[in-house]
C-alpha positions as CSV (number, residue, x, y, z in Angstrom):
1,M,82.6,-94.7,9.7
2,K,82.7,-91.0,8.8
3,K,79.9,-91.5,6.3
4,I,77.7,-93.2,8.9
5,V,78.1,-90.3,11.3
6,I,77.3,-87.7,8.6
7,F,74.2,-89.8,7.5
8,T,73.1,-90.0,11.2
9,I,73.5,-86.2,11.7
10,K,71.4,-85.5,8.5
11,T,68.7,-87.9,9.7
12,I,68.6,-86.3,13.1
13,N,68.4,-82.8,11.5
14,K,65.5,-83.9,9.3
15,S,63.7,-85.4,12.3
16,I,64.1,-82.2,14.2
17,K,62.8,-80.2,11.3
18,Y,59.7,-82.4,11.0
19,F,59.2,-82.1,14.8
20,I,59.4,-78.3,14.7
21,F,56.9,-78.1,11.8
22,S,54.5,-80.7,13.3
23,V,54.2,-79.2,16.8
24,P,52.4,-76.0,15.7
25,L,50.0,-78.1,13.5
26,L,49.2,-80.3,16.5
27,F,48.7,-77.2,18.7
28,F,46.2,-75.7,16.1
29,N,44.3,-78.9,16.1
30,V,44.0,-78.8,19.9
31,I,42.7,-75.3,19.8
32,A,39.8,-76.5,17.7
33,L,38.8,-78.7,20.5
34,W,38.6,-75.8,22.9
35,A,36.2,-73.9,20.6
36,E,32.6,-73.3,21.4
37,E,30.0,-75.8,20.4
38,K,29.2,-76.2,16.8
39,I,26.3,-74.2,15.3
40,D,24.2,-76.0,12.6
41,V,24.5,-74.0,9.4
42,F,21.8,-76.1,7.6
43,P,18.5,-76.8,9.3
44,S,18.0,-80.3,10.7
45,T,14.5,-80.9,9.2
46,P,14.4,-82.6,5.8
47,Y,11.9,-80.1,4.4
48,D,14.1,-77.1,5.1
49,Q,17.1,-78.9,3.8
50,F,15.3,-79.6,0.6
51,I,14.5,-75.9,0.1
52,I,18.1,-74.9,0.7
53,Y,19.5,-77.5,-1.7
54,Q,16.8,-76.5,-4.3
55,A,17.9,-72.9,-4.0
56,L,21.6,-73.9,-4.4
57,I,20.8,-75.9,-7.5
58,L,18.8,-73.1,-9.1
59,F,21.7,-70.7,-8.3
60,W,24.3,-72.8,-10.0
61,I,22.0,-73.5,-13.0
62,G,21.7,-69.7,-13.3
63,I,25.5,-69.2,-13.1
64,I,26.1,-71.8,-15.7
65,G,23.4,-70.3,-17.9
66,L,25.0,-66.9,-17.7
67,I,28.4,-68.4,-18.7
68,V,26.8,-70.1,-21.7
69,I,25.1,-66.9,-22.8
70,L,28.3,-64.9,-22.5
71,K,30.2,-67.5,-24.5
72,M,27.5,-67.3,-27.3
73,K,27.7,-63.5,-27.3
74,L,31.5,-63.6,-27.6
75,K,31.3,-66.1,-30.5
76,E,28.7,-63.8,-32.2
77,I,31.0,-60.8,-31.8
78,E,34.0,-62.7,-33.2
79,R,31.8,-63.7,-36.2
80,I,30.7,-60.1,-36.9
81,Q,34.3,-58.9,-36.6
82,S,35.6,-61.6,-39.0
83,M,33.0,-60.6,-41.6
84,G,33.9,-56.9,-41.2
85,I,30.3,-55.8,-40.6
86,D,31.4,-53.6,-37.6
87,K,33.5,-51.3,-39.8
88,E,31.9,-48.2,-41.3
89,E,31.9,-47.8,-45.1
90,K,32.7,-44.3,-46.5
91,D,30.4,-44.4,-49.5
92,V,27.2,-45.3,-47.8
93,P,24.2,-43.0,-48.9
94,F,22.4,-41.2,-46.1
95,L,18.6,-41.2,-45.9
96,D,17.5,-37.6,-45.1
């Protein structure tokens, strides 16, 4: 009987914790309903939407291209360092 009472108390405590954490979330969802009307971020005409999506695609292609170029440059720098070309030699003749 004692185990059942302890189990019931733990269950009630968990229920109270869930209720306490869920009430603020419910309140924040209700606040969103009181907000002002939604403003369209993207235009509603298909032609303008096409232009925006085309600009986004070009932007991301440019970002990916820059990442590829940086990766190639880093590989080239690692290759030069592994060959030892970046180090100065002491016995190099000067052209004067």
